[in-house]
C-alpha positions as CSV (number, residue, x, y, z in Angstrom):
1,R,99.8,99.7,109.5
2,W,101.6,98.2,112.4
3,S,99.1,95.3,112.4
4,M,100.1,94.2,109.0
5,I,102.4,91.2,109.6
6,A,103.8,89.0,106.9
7,D,103.2,85.3,107.0
8,N,106.9,84.4,107.7
9,I,106.9,86.9,110.5
10,W,103.8,85.3,111.9
11,D,105.6,81.9,111.7
12,M,108.3,83.3,114.0
13,I,105.8,84.8,116.4
14,L,103.8,81.6,116.6
15,G,106.8,79.4,117.3
16,K,107.1,77.7,114.0
17,S,110.7,78.9,113.7
18,G,111.6,78.1,117.3
19,K,110.7,79.2,120.8
20,L,110.6,82.9,121.4
21,P,112.7,84.3,124.2
22,G,109.6,85.9,125.8
23,E,105.9,85.9,125.6
24,P,104.1,87.9,122.8
25,A,102.2,91.0,123.8
26,P,98.5,90.6,124.5
27,E,97.7,92.6,121.3
28,I,99.6,90.1,119.2
29,V,97.9,87.1,120.9
30,A,94.5,88.7,120.3
31,M,95.3,89.4,116.7
32,A,96.5,85.8,116.1
33,K,93.2,84.6,117.6
34,E,91.2,87.0,115.4
35,Q,92.9,85.7,112.3
36,G,92.6,82.1,113.3
37,R,96.3,81.5,113.8
38,A,97.5,78.9,116.4
39,F,100.7,78.9,118.4
40,Y,103.1,76.0,117.8
41,N,105.1,74.2,120.4
42,G,106.6,71.3,118.4
43,N,109.8,70.8,116.5
44,P,110.1,73.5,113.8
45,Q,111.9,71.0,111.5
46,D,108.8,68.8,111.4
47,L,106.9,71.6,109.6
48,Y,109.4,71.8,106.6
49,P,108.7,69.3,103.8
50,D,111.5,67.2,102.4
51,A,111.3,68.7,99.0
52,L,114.9,68.9,97.9
53,D,114.4,66.2,95.3
54,T,111.6,68.3,93.8
55,F,113.8,71.3,93.5
56,R,116.7,69.2,92.2
57,A,114.4,67.9,89.4
58,E,113.5,71.4,88.6
59,M,117.2,72.5,88.3
60,K,117.9,69.4,86.1
61,Q,115.0,70.3,83.9
62,H,116.4,73.8,83.3
63,N,120.0,72.7,83.1
64,W,120.9,74.8,86.1
65,E,124.1,74.0,88.0
66,L,123.6,72.6,91.5
67,G,126.7,74.5,92.7
68,Q,129.5,73.5,95.0
69,D,128.1,71.5,97.9
70,E,124.7,72.0,96.2
71,E,124.6,75.6,97.4
72,E,122.6,76.7,94.3
73,L,120.0,74.0,95.1
74,F,119.8,75.4,98.7
75,E,119.2,78.9,97.3
76,L,116.3,77.7,95.1
77,A,114.8,75.8,98.0
78,M,115.1,78.8,100.4
79,H,114.0,81.6,98.0
80,P,112.2,79.9,95.1
81,A,110.5,83.1,93.6
82,Q,113.6,85.2,93.8
83,Y,115.9,82.5,92.5
84,R,113.6,81.8,89.5
85,A,113.4,85.5,88.6
86,Y,117.2,85.7,88.8
87,K,117.8,82.6,86.6
88,S,115.2,83.6,84.0
89,G,116.4,87.1,83.6
90,E,113.3,88.7,85.0
91,A,115.1,90.2,87.9
92,K,117.7,91.8,85.6
93,K,115.1,93.2,83.3
94,A,113.1,94.6,86.2
95,F,116.2,96.2,87.6
96,E,117.1,97.8,84.2
97,D,113.6,99.0,83.6
98,D,113.5,100.6,87.1
99,L,116.9,102.2,86.5
100,A,115.8,103.6,83.2
101,K,112.6,105.0,84.7
102,R,114.5,106.7,87.5
103,K,117.0,108.2,85.1
104,A,114.2,109.5,83.0
105,E,112.6,111.1,86.0
106,T,115.8,113.0,86.9
107,K,116.7,113.9,83.4
108,V,117.1,117.7,82.9
109,P,114.4,119.1,80.6
110,A,115.4,120.0,77.1
111,A,116.7,123.6,76.7
112,T,114.4,126.1,75.2
113,T,115.6,127.2,71.8
114,V,114.6,130.2,69.7
115,V,113.6,128.9,66.2
116,A,113.1,132.2,64.4
117,A,112.1,135.8,64.9
118,A,108.8,136.8,63.5
119,P,108.6,139.9,61.4
120,A,108.9,142.9,63.7
121,T,106.1,145.5,63.9
122,P,107.0,149.1,63.5
123,A,109.2,150.4,66.3
124,T,107.7,152.5,69.1
125,P,109.4,155.7,70.0
126,A,111.2,154.0,73.0
127,A,112.7,151.4,70.6
128,E,114.0,153.8,68.0
129,G,117.7,153.8,67.5
130,H,118.1,150.1,68.3
131,P,119.0,147.9,65.3
132,F,117.2,144.7,66.4
133,M,114.2,144.9,68.7
134,P,111.7,142.2,67.5
135,K,108.2,142.4,68.8
136,Q,107.6,138.6,68.4
137,L,109.7,135.5,68.6
138,V,108.9,131.9,67.7
139,V,110.2,129.7,70.6
140,K,110.4,125.9,70.5
141,V,110.0,124.1,73.8
142,D,110.1,120.3,73.8
143,N,109.1,120.1,70.2
144,E,106.2,122.5,70.6
145,E,106.4,126.0,69.1
146,F,105.1,129.2,70.7
147,V,104.7,132.8,69.5
148,V,106.0,135.1,72.2
149,S,105.3,138.8,72.2
150,I,108.0,141.0,73.6
151,S,107.6,144.4,75.3
152,Y,110.1,147.2,75.8
153,P,110.3,150.2,78.1
154,G,107.7,152.6,77.0
155,S,105.7,150.0,75.2
156,D,102.3,148.8,76.3
157,H,102.6,145.4,74.7
158,G,102.7,142.5,77.3
159,V,104.2,139.1,77.0
160,S,101.6,136.6,75.9
161,P,102.9,133.2,74.8
162,S,100.5,131.1,72.8
163,P,100.9,127.8,71.0
164,L,101.9,128.3,67.3
165,K,100.3,125.0,66.3
166,E,98.1,122.5,68.0
167,S,100.2,119.4,69.0
168,A,98.6,116.0,68.5
169,S,97.1,114.8,71.7
170,V,96.7,111.2,72.8
171,A,93.1,110.3,73.8
172,P,92.9,108.8,77.3
173,V,92.1,105.2,77.5
174,A,88.4,104.9,78.3
175,A,87.6,102.9,81.4
176,A,85.0,100.2,81.4
177,P,81.6,101.7,82.2
178,V,80.8,101.3,85.9
179,T,77.5,102.1,87.5
180,G,77.3,102.8,91.2
181,A,80.0,103.8,93.7
182,V,83.5,102.5,93.3
183,K,85.5,101.3,96.3
184,E,89.3,101.2,96.2
185,I,91.8,98.8,97.8
186,H,95.1,100.6,98.4
187,S,98.6,99.3,98.8
188,P,99.7,99.4,102.4
189,L,103.4,99.8,101.5
190,E,105.9,100.1,98.7
191,G,107.0,97.0,96.9
192,K,106.0,94.7,94.1
193,F,102.4,93.6,93.6
194,F,101.7,89.9,93.1
195,L,98.3,88.3,92.7
196,T,99.6,85.0,94.0
197,K,102.5,83.7,96.1
198,E,102.2,80.0,95.3
199,P,101.5,78.2,92.0
200,S,98.5,76.4,93.7
201,E,96.8,79.7,94.4
202,S,94.0,81.1,92.2
203,S,94.6,84.7,91.1
204,L,92.0,87.5,91.4
205,K,90.2,88.3,88.2
206,V,87.9,91.1,87.0
207,G,84.3,90.0,87.7
208,D,85.2,88.1,90.9
209,T,83.2,88.8,94.0
210,V,85.2,89.4,97.2
211,K,84.2,89.7,100.8
212,E,85.7,91.8,103.5
213,G,88.8,90.0,104.7
214,D,89.3,88.0,101.5
215,L,92.9,87.8,100.1
216,I,93.5,90.2,97.2
217,G,97.2,89.6,96.6
218,Y,100.6,90.3,98.0
219,I,103.1,93.1,98.3
220,E,106.7,91.7,98.1
221,S,109.1,94.0,100.0
222,M,112.5,93.2,101.4
223,K,112.0,89.5,100.3
224,T,108.9,89.3,102.4
225,Y,105.4,88.7,101.0
226,N,102.8,90.8,102.8
227,A,99.2,89.7,102.3
228,V,96.7,92.3,101.2
229,T,93.1,91.7,102.2
230,A,89.9,93.5,101.2
231,E,88.6,96.0,103.7
232,V,85.3,96.1,101.9
233,S,83.1,93.7,99.9
234,G,82.2,94.0,96.3
235,K,82.7,92.9,92.7
236,V,86.1,93.5,91.1
237,V,85.8,96.0,88.2
238,E,89.5,96.8,87.7
239,I,92.9,95.4,88.7
240,C,95.1,98.5,88.4
241,F,98.6,96.8,88.2
242,E,100.0,93.9,86.3
243,N,101.4,90.9,88.3
244,G,104.9,91.8,89.5
245,A,104.6,95.6,88.9
246,S,106.2,98.0,91.3
247,V,103.8,100.0,93.5
248,D,104.1,102.8,96.0
249,E,102.4,103.1,99.3
250,D,98.7,104.0,99.0
251,D,98.6,103.2,95.2
252,I,95.2,101.9,94.2
253,L,95.5,98.1,93.6
254,V,92.0,97.0,92.9
255,K,88.6,98.8,92.3
256,L,85.4,97.2,93.5
257,Q,81.8,98.0,92.9
């Protein structure tokens, strides 16, 4: 996993953000050569396009305030994806959805309630003299009812809960028929899964053929886009997450055949 380096981190290593205080390790140099990356010794400012007018036009189109000293314009230019998500409300919705999901995961299960006592069977000798010693109870747990048999000292009746009625089950969603072995591409870290990083990129689709080393998508973590490449070749039969969905480390992102 240590070899997975985001593009903006590579830019710093290669000198595109300025000269490093020391020389990169031989392993990093070899990795850069393997990935076709070249070290840069020029002025870092020459690499940045003069695109403020483009961003300014976008803000004008959406009626967004430029801010004092055009600080909002600067934010859009520096972090376009995050700023657009913030202004459109997508970031707020994603936060609220994630908050609701985490609250649901930590919610205490509903308390078990006794619905009614089933008619008691004749009392055994050990139970004689007690006014209320039912042999069966109907217990409701999370909207599902169970008949529970109760045993008492001297009785040979065991406790055997069984569903009172069959609850409606939801049929699993059938996957598209696939012949042959399926190969999986896993997420290398936790974050948000994106098929593209730039509008000019073409997103992966079911039916596409990918080769080992081809770009699959990105995992955005800590405001950094980490490229995910295919470790195997094959035809895409399933993309397991929607664009922008949250994923955990080792989640299956794409299935190949």
